[in-house]
N, C-alpha and C positions, 0 to 999 in steps of 0.2 A: 475434604478435596471438591471444589464447587465447579460445577457446568459453566461455562462460557457461550455467551448467545452471540454469534457474530452476523449481521446485517449486509449483503453485498448488494451494490447499486450498480450494476452493469445498464449502461445508457450511452445513449449519442448525444454529442455535445454540439452547442452553438458555436461557430469559429468564433474566435476572439471576442465573445459577445458576455461579460461578465454578467451583467444584469438579468439575460437570459436564462443563461446556464443556473445560478441563485434560485430564483425562480421556479424553474424545471426541477432543480433538486429539493427544493424546498416542499415543494406540493409531493413529490416522493416520499422525504422523510417522514410526512403529515399521515401518509396512507399507509405506511407499517403497522401492523395489526398484531404483533405478535412481540412480547416484552423481548427486549433488546439488549446487551451491555455494550455493544460498539457498531458503529455504522460506518462502513467504509468509500469512500470515493475515488474515483480514477484518480492518476495522474495529472497535473494541470486542469482538475475538473471545472475551471472557470472559464476556461479558452481553449481547450485543445492542444495538443503538442506545437507552439507555435515560437519561433524565434526572433517575434515582434515585441522583445523585452520591453521597450522603452515607452510602447503604447499599453501595453498589458499589464508590466510589472509595477507592483504597488509596495508601498513599506508597511512595516508592521503595525498593530494596531490601528490598520484603516479597515474599509469595506469589508473585504474578504473573511480577514479573522474576526471581524466582531460579527458576521453572518453566522460564522463557526460558532462561537460563544452562543450564540442565540439558539441555534439547531442544538448544540448540546444539552443546554438549560430545557428546552422545551420537551426534548425527548429523553431525556435524563440517560441518555448513554453519550459515550464516548464518542466524537467523530474524527474522522482523520481522512486527510486528503494531501495533496501537493497541488501548489500555485506558484506563480512567480512574484519573488520577494526584490524589491529594490532596498539595496542596504547602502547607503553612501553611492559610490561610483559603482557599486558590483551587482549582479545579479543573481540569484539563487533559486532552484529548483527545491523549493523547501517544502516538506512534508510537515504537518500540524497534529499534535495527538491534543485534541482540545475536552478537556473534562465537563463536566455539566457545571459545576463550582466556579468555571473560568479562567481555574489553573490550564497550562497547557506544555508541552516539550516540543522540541523541533528537529529536526533532522535536516539536512540539506544532502542533496543525492550527490554521492561521492564519484560513480563511475557516469560520466556524460557522453553521450552518444555522439562520438565522432561522425559517424555515417552522415548524421542530419545536422550537423556544423553546431552541435548545443555547447561545445568546448570553446567555442568563439566568442559565444556570448554570455556563458555562465561560470559561476567560481565554484568549483567542487567543494563539496564538505570534508573534513575530515576526522569527523567523531561517529561511531556509531552511535543507536538511541535503543537501550532497552526500558521499558517500562514495565509497571503492575500494574493488573488490572484483577479484581476478585482473584487475588492468589497465584493468578498467572502473568509470567514472564514474558513480553511479546518482544518481537525486534522487526520494526517496520522498516522497510526499504524500497526504493523507487526503481521500477522498470529495467534497466539495462542494469544496475546491479545485478541483476539477477545469472550474467553471464559470470559472475565471478564468483567462485566458490569462497575462495579464502576469506573474503569479506564476510561473508554470513557464516563463516565456521561456528558451531554451537560447541564453542570450549567450555568446558567442566559445565555441563547444561546449563548454560548462561540465559539460555531463555527454553518456552515451553511451546510457543507460535510464532511463527515467520510468515510476514505478510509482504506483498509486492502490489503495489499500484502503480499502473501502467497505462500507456498509450501506446500498445504492440500492435503493429501491422499484421493482416492477416497471412500476409505471404510468409512470414517466420512464424505462424502460427504453431507447427511443429515442434521448433525450438522451445519455445514457451511450454508446451505442455510438457516435452522430455525433462526439462531443466526443473519445472516446479516437482514433478515427482522425486529427481534425484535430489534436490535440496530436502525434502522432507525426509527421506530413507537416509542420506551420509549424516545428518544433522539429529535424527531419533526427534523430530518434531513435528507437529502440525503445519500445514502450510497453506496459507490462503494467497489466492491470485486474482486479482479485479482488475477488469482491464474494461476497455470502452468497446462500443461498435460504431456503426456508423462510416460516415468519408467527412474526413476533415478538406479543411482549406485548400491542403496541398493534393488533392485528390488522393491520398493515401484511403483505404479499407481498412476496415478493422472488425476483426468476428467476432471480441469478446473472449470467448474459451475460458470464462472466469470459471475458477477451482478451488476446492476445499478438499485437500489431502491429509490421509493421518499418516503417521510417523512410519506404517511400512509401503506408504507408494499408492496404497489404495485411493481411488478419488469416491468421496463421499457426495461430492456436487460436483457439477460439470453442466455448462450451457454455451452455446454459441449462436450469434447472429441474431438475437433477438433482446428486446429490451427486459429486462428482469429485475425482480427487487425480492431479494431470500434471505431468509434467516436459519442459519445452519447453527445446531449446538455442538461445541465439541466438549468430551470428557474426558477431565484430566486423571479419572481414577485408571483408566484404559491405558493413558500415555504412561503413567507411571508403573502399574505392573508390567508393561513392555520392558521398560526402560531397565526392570529388575531383573528379567528373565534372560534379556539380551543387553549385556550392559558393554557393546560395541565401545560408548565413549571413552571407557578406562584404557584404550589401547590406541589411542587419536596421539598423533604427532604434536608435540608443543612447537608453537612459533610466535614470533612478533610481527607487528603489520608495521610498517613505515607508514607515516600517513602525511609526510610534505617530501 
């Protein structure tokens, strides 16, 4: 049972400026001085949470995806985060799971933030993604997905780690904190929430509140209001022992999710 080293990059973002954001993030990644398996970037890491899809969005296998491929190869770690992808006449808030060898998986944000008008500009995803890394099964989701526990339900222990990348405003930070802990407890899994800091082009303020939470709901790491790069180690043996001692998942309700 291998441990998993996870690096969180909690940072401010330049509004709708891909070049500046990628240069800034590349510098932060280069300065990681601890061996890591996974580097997590915020939601819409190249632009901030914008609805200006025609200006910021780009097709797959273009600048942002190629940059992620380069960073994964150079750091010898998986790099993940979301950006705006143009596919035909549709736009997606798409997370890539980019491996060092250049292979990748993708997840399109299912729950679009209605109060910010996201549903008017983006097409929602229909498939959940579960990937493997060093014997860990990992489910990456995006921001507003956090409010919908059915979508993240850990049916038959399908995953060991649940990740949320986000642009979650400070005004709702208590909700963020509470639901991250709830998702960890109810799913008997580690949870990582990675959020941005600073102020965006819509004058929204973000306080970070990025966290690493264990399967009992304990905060192993928590930081707000500052830019920080931190690497945290997750222990698979501790998770396995807890699930064996307290197998609540065996009494979970079965259900099917409609995706259209």
